[in-house]
C-alpha positions as CSV (number, residue, x, y, z in Angstrom):
1,X,296.5,77.1,104.9
2,X,293.3,76.0,103.2
3,X,291.5,73.0,104.6
4,X,289.4,72.6,101.4
5,X,289.4,69.5,99.5
6,X,291.2,69.4,96.2
7,X,288.8,70.7,93.5
8,X,290.0,68.0,91.1
9,X,292.1,64.9,91.7
10,X,294.5,65.2,88.8
11,X,296.2,68.1,87.1
12,X,296.4,68.0,83.3
13,X,297.0,64.4,82.7
14,X,294.7,62.4,80.4
15,X,291.9,64.8,80.0
16,X,290.8,68.4,80.4
17,X,288.7,69.7,83.2
18,X,284.9,69.6,82.7
19,X,283.1,72.9,82.9
20,X,281.8,71.9,86.4
21,X,285.3,71.0,87.6
22,X,286.7,74.3,86.2
23,X,284.0,76.2,88.1
24,X,284.7,74.4,91.3
25,X,288.4,75.1,90.8
26,X,287.8,78.8,90.3
27,X,285.8,78.9,93.5
28,X,288.7,77.2,95.3
29,X,291.1,79.8,93.9
30,X,288.8,82.6,95.1
31,X,288.9,81.1,98.6
32,X,292.6,80.8,98.5
33,X,293.0,84.4,97.5
34,X,290.9,85.6,100.5
35,X,292.8,83.3,102.8
36,X,296.1,84.8,101.5
37,X,294.7,88.3,102.2
38,X,293.9,87.2,105.8
39,X,297.4,85.8,106.3
40,X,299.2,88.9,104.9
41,X,297.1,91.4,106.8
42,X,297.3,89.5,110.0
43,X,301.1,89.2,109.7
44,X,301.3,93.0,108.8
45,X,299.3,93.8,111.9
46,X,301.6,91.6,114.0
47,X,304.9,93.3,113.2
48,X,306.5,96.7,113.9
49,X,308.7,96.4,110.8
50,X,307.5,99.2,108.6
51,X,308.9,97.8,105.4
52,X,307.4,94.3,106.0
53,X,304.1,95.8,106.9
54,X,304.0,98.0,103.7
55,X,305.0,95.1,101.5
56,X,302.5,92.7,103.1
57,X,299.6,95.1,102.8
58,X,300.4,95.8,99.2
59,X,300.5,92.1,98.4
60,X,297.2,91.7,100.3
61,X,295.6,94.3,98.0
62,X,297.0,92.5,94.9
63,X,295.3,89.3,96.2
64,X,292.0,91.2,96.4
65,X,292.5,92.1,92.7
66,X,293.1,88.5,91.9
67,X,289.8,87.6,93.7
68,X,288.0,90.1,91.6
69,X,289.5,88.6,88.4
70,X,288.4,85.1,89.5
71,X,284.9,86.4,90.4
72,X,284.5,88.0,87.0
73,X,285.7,84.8,85.4
74,X,283.3,82.8,87.5
75,X,280.5,85.1,86.4
76,X,281.3,84.4,82.8
77,X,281.5,80.6,83.3
78,X,278.4,80.3,85.4
79,X,276.1,83.3,84.9
80,X,273.4,81.8,87.2
81,X,275.7,82.0,90.2
82,X,275.5,85.8,90.2
83,X,271.8,85.7,91.1
84,X,272.8,84.2,94.5
85,X,275.2,87.0,95.1
86,X,272.5,89.5,94.3
87,X,270.0,87.8,96.6
88,X,272.5,87.9,99.4
89,X,273.3,91.6,98.7
90,X,269.6,92.4,98.8
91,X,269.1,90.6,102.1
92,X,271.9,92.6,103.7
93,X,270.4,95.8,102.3
94,X,267.1,95.0,103.9
95,X,268.8,94.4,107.3
96,X,270.7,97.7,107.0
97,X,267.5,99.5,106.2
98,X,265.7,97.9,109.1
99,X,268.5,98.7,111.6
100,X,268.6,102.4,110.4
101,X,264.9,102.9,111.5
């Protein structure tokens, strides 16, 4: 399970999350969704039970959808973050183009 630190120390208690805490929490949730995908796919690949495999892979796909929802929310909460994703995407595109030569 996740080895990440808790994105905030208290749940709803005496105050609401700040915008920065909410953003960190959403990032944590994205990581948790991808970790769940890994767990479900790895378990599906490790069993010969067809029903379990089908259910686990279906749930893994649902977790990917959740990650997409959180990424979209993160984009809305912190529009500047998307520029980093675009920069990373462009770097990989350059590597792909270089390797295809």
